[in-house]
N, C-alpha and C positions, 0 to 999 in steps of 0.2 A: 570255849575258846575265846569268846569275845571279852572275857574278864581276866584272861591269863596275861602274863607280862607281854608287852608290845614294845619292840625296839625298832626305831627308824633311824638308821645310820648310813647315809649314802656313801660314806667313805669306808665302811666296813660291812660289806654285803654278807660276809660269812656269819657275823654276829646276828644279822637279821634272819638269815636262814636257820641258824641254830635255835634262836629264841622263838621265831614266829611260825615255824612249820609244824603241822600236826598230821599224824597218821591215824586214820580211822578204819577199824576193822569191824566186821559183824559176822556172827555165826549164821548158818543157813536159816534157822528159825527166825532170827531177827530180820534178815534180809526179806524173808517172805512176809513179815508183818508190816513192813514199811512200803509206802508207795513213792514213786519218783517225785510226785508233787509235794509230799511231806518233806523229803530230803531237800528239794529245791527251796521250799519255804524256810527251812531251818538255816540254810546257808545264806539266803537273802536277809534274814533277821541278823545273822552274824555279821554280814557285810555292813548293814546299817549301824549296828553297835560299834564296829571297828571304825567306821567313818566318824562317828561321834567322838570316839577316843582320840583319833588322829587330830581332830579339831581342838579337843581339850588339851592335848600335848602342845599345841601351837606349832605343829609341823607345817612349814609353808610350802612344801614341794609336792611333787607327784607321788602318789602311793597307790598300789594296786593290791586288792585281795583276790586270790585266784585259787581255783579248785580243779583237780584232775584225778582221773582214775588210773592208778598204777596197777596195770593188769598183772605184771609179774609178781607183785606183792599181794594182790587181791585186796587193795585198800583204796579208799578215797583219801586224797591228801590235799591239804590246803596250806596257804601261807600268805603273808603280807610282806610286801617289800617296797622300798622307795624307788620303784622303777615303773616305767610305762608298760602297758600290755605287750608292746613289741620288743621289750628288752628283759623278759623274765629269765631267771638264771637256769635255763635248761641247756644241756649239752646237745640234745637231739632237737629235731624239727617239731614244732608245735603250731597249732592254729588257735588263736585267741577267738573265743566265741561268746555270744551273749545269751545263749540258751543252755542252761545247766541240765535240762531234762534228759537229753540223751546220755550225758555223762553219769547222772544218778541212776538211770535205767541200766546202763551197762554194768555198774557196780552191783546193783541189786539182783540182776539176773545172772551174774557170774557164778555158775553152779560149782565151779572148781576153783574158787578164789585162791590165788597164790600157788596154784598147781600148774606145772608145765609138763605135758606128756613127753615121754622119751621120743616119740615119733616127731614131735615138734622141735626137737633140738637139732641144730646143725653142728657138724664138726668144724673145728677151726680150719682145717685144710680146705674145705669147700669155700669158706669165706676168703681165704688168701688166694684162691684161684679165680676170684671174681665172679662167682655164681650169682644169679639173680636173687637179690634179697629185698626187693622193693617193698613187700608187705611188712617186713621187719623195720624198714626205714621210713615207713609212712608216717607223716606228721600225726600227732595225737592232739585231741581237743582239750583245751584249757578254758574253763569259764573264768571271765575276768570281770571285776567290778572296781570302778574307780573309787577310792576311799580318801584320796588326798585333797588338799585345798586347790592345788594347781591341777589343771587338766592338760 
């Protein structure tokens, strides 16, 4: 990921998302063979490499490398954007954090990655009636690392 194309275009966030976002999946056997600390170390190395590339590009602004566990897809996802940690392009609520360990562990221990049981699905009618969906709307954790020149 650190060697793939990198675009920092504050005026075109969609191009950033399309170019800089990666989806990482792993089969059960691969998940079992990795430790959270190995995953964390890999993403920390990636952030360091991207930080160097941002400097080489001469980009003068704020840039953030970020990682989250997409539970619905059963994937770890990561991206880089010319945004601060409090302005990441998510439509839902998130919490920026400095500890990637719990995110990596959740991904690695997800025994049914990308699978949603029928019992966990709600019908659209219950949502329109205003039923309690707090757990569904709970903010998710996103690990952030500043990779830009400006902070």
